[in-house]
N, C-alpha and C positions, 0 to 999 in steps of 0.2 A: 938260190938264195944269195942275198947280199953279204959280202964279207964285212967284218967289223970296221975295216979301214975305209969302206965305202959309205958308212953311215953319215959321216960329215957332209959329203957331197949330196947325199940323199936329202938331208935336212935343208941344205942350201936351196935345192930345187923347190922344195915345198914352200920355203919361206918366200922365195921370189914370186912364186905363183900366188900365194896368199896376199902379198903386198900389192901385186897388180890388181887383183880382184877387189881388195879393200879400197884402193885409191879410186877406182871407178864407182864402187859402192858408196863411198862418201859423197860423191857428186850426185848420185841418184837419191841418196838419203836426204840431202839438202833440198832437193826438188820434190821431196815427198812422193816418190814413185813406189810402186808396189814391190819391185825388186831393188832392195837397197843394200846396205853395208853387209849384213849377215848373209843374205842370199848370194850375192856376187862373190863374196870371199869364199863361201862354201863351194860354189860352182867351179871357180878357178883352182882351188886347192884339191877338190875331189877329182877334177880332170887330170891334174898332175899326178896324183896318187895312183889312179887307174893305169896311166901310161907307165909309170915307174915300176909298179908291181908286175905288170904284164911283161915289160922288158927284162925284169930280173929273172923271170922264169925262162924266157926265150926271146931273142931279138926279134923274131918274126911276129911274136905275139903283140909287141908294142905297136906295130903298124896296124894290126887287126883291131887293137883296142882303140886307136885313134879314129878309125872308121866307125866303130861302134859308138864312141862318144859323140861324134858328129850327128849320128842318127838320134841318139837319146836326147841330146840337147835340143834337137828340133822339136821333139814332143814337149819338152819343158817350156820352150819359148812359145809354142802354140797355145799353151795354157794361159799365157799372159795377154793374149789377143782377144779383144771383145768387139763384137759387132752390134751396134745399136742404131736403129732408125736410119739405116743406110750409111752410117759412118763407122769407120774402123778405128779402134783405140788399142794402144799397147804394142804397136809395131816396133817403136823405138826401144821399148823395154825388152821385147823378145830379141831384137838385134843385139842389145847390150849383154844379155845373158849368153848369147852365142859368142860374142867377142870375148867375154870373160873366160869362157871355156877354152877358146883358141889360145889365149894368153897362158892359161894354165898348162896346156899341152906343150906350148913353145918353151915354157920354163922347165918342164920335165926333160926336154931335149937339150937343155943347157944353153939355149940361144938367148942369153940375157940381153944383148944389145937389141935384138928384135923385140923382146918383151918390153924393153924401155920405150922403144920407138912406137910400138903398137899401143901401149898405155897412154903415151903422150898424145898421139893422134886421136885416140878415142875421147880423151878429155877435151881436146880442142873441138872436136866435132860436136860433142854434147853441150859445150858451153858457148862457144863462139857462134855456131850456126843457129842456136836457139834464140839469139838476139835479132836475127833477121825476121822482119815482118812480111809474111807471104800473103797477108790478107787481101792485098790489092790485086793479086794474080790468081789466088786459089779459087777454083770454080766449084760450086755446089749444085747438086741436082735436087730440085724441089718440085712438089706438086702444088698446083694452085686450084682452088675451087672457088669460082666466081658466080655469085647469084645476082641475076639481073632483074630489073623492074619488069613486070609482066608486059608492059607496053613496048619493050625494046624489040627491035627487029632481029630476026635470026641471023642476018648477015653481020650484025654488030656483035651478037653473042659469040659467034665462032671466029671473030676477027682476032688475030694475034697482036694487034697494034698496041694494046695496053701493056703488054709484056715486052714485045720486041722494041718498042720505042724507049724502054728503060735499059736496053742493052742485053736482054736475055735471048737465048735461043729457045723458042717455044714450039712444042709439038702438041697438036690438038689430040686429046684422048677420047672424050665422049661428051655428049650433052644430054641432060635429063630435063624433060619438059614437065611442068606442073602449073597449076593455076596460080600459085603464089610467086612464080617467076622461074625462068629458065636457068639451069645451073650448068656451067661449062667447066670441064676439068682439063687442065693442061699439065704437061710435063715440061719443065724448064731447066736450063742450065746456064750458069753465069757466075760472076764474081759476087762477093758479099755486098759490095756497093751497088751493083746492078739490082740485086734483090731488094735492097732498101729503097732504091728509087722506084721500083715497081710497086712496092707496098704504098708508098706515098701517092703515086698516081692512082692506084685503085681506091684509096681512101678519099680522094678528091673527085672521083668520077661520079656524077649525079645518077647515071643509069645503073650503077652497081650498088645494090642494097646490102650486100654482104660478101665477105671473102675470107678464106683461110688458106694457110700454106704450111707445109711440113716437109722435112728432109726425106729423101728416098734412100 
């Protein structure tokens, strides 16, 4: 058990952990993310309390508790990750939860300089790097379904020219034959600009009577 003379230091550890989580939480709250001020403050504070309580009973228990926290936070972060239509959302939120926990553990160890540096770096990463536009280089995987006029030759139906000329990597998937027109399905990968160019070319092609595209 903690002696009465140690309570002041105990409270300082908790306060530093809470402050670190709150600062990061304010940034997340401002961006209207699912894990905001209350969540990250609780994560950092709770992590610090777990470590302090375990260390108070036995020095070795503090090390074990840190390992347990790392595992538990992994499950909490996984709950913030969503996969929809081939796109993953929430990875940054999950990483932020993990970072808040790490700062809480560090505060419990009394490494306040490391807490300050970690908090500052986290805020810089979340704010400054979010200003960079990766749209020109980010590559998306999409499927394209192209419906051709019945009079179109098969060699034209299975040709990747409509997609590759737009700058996409195109892989032929399958072709469905019908009286109303042959349908070719493609799996493509490329930048957002390349996909936009491909859609413009498909809309202008006379032999293509219909098309659709979706993220994988």
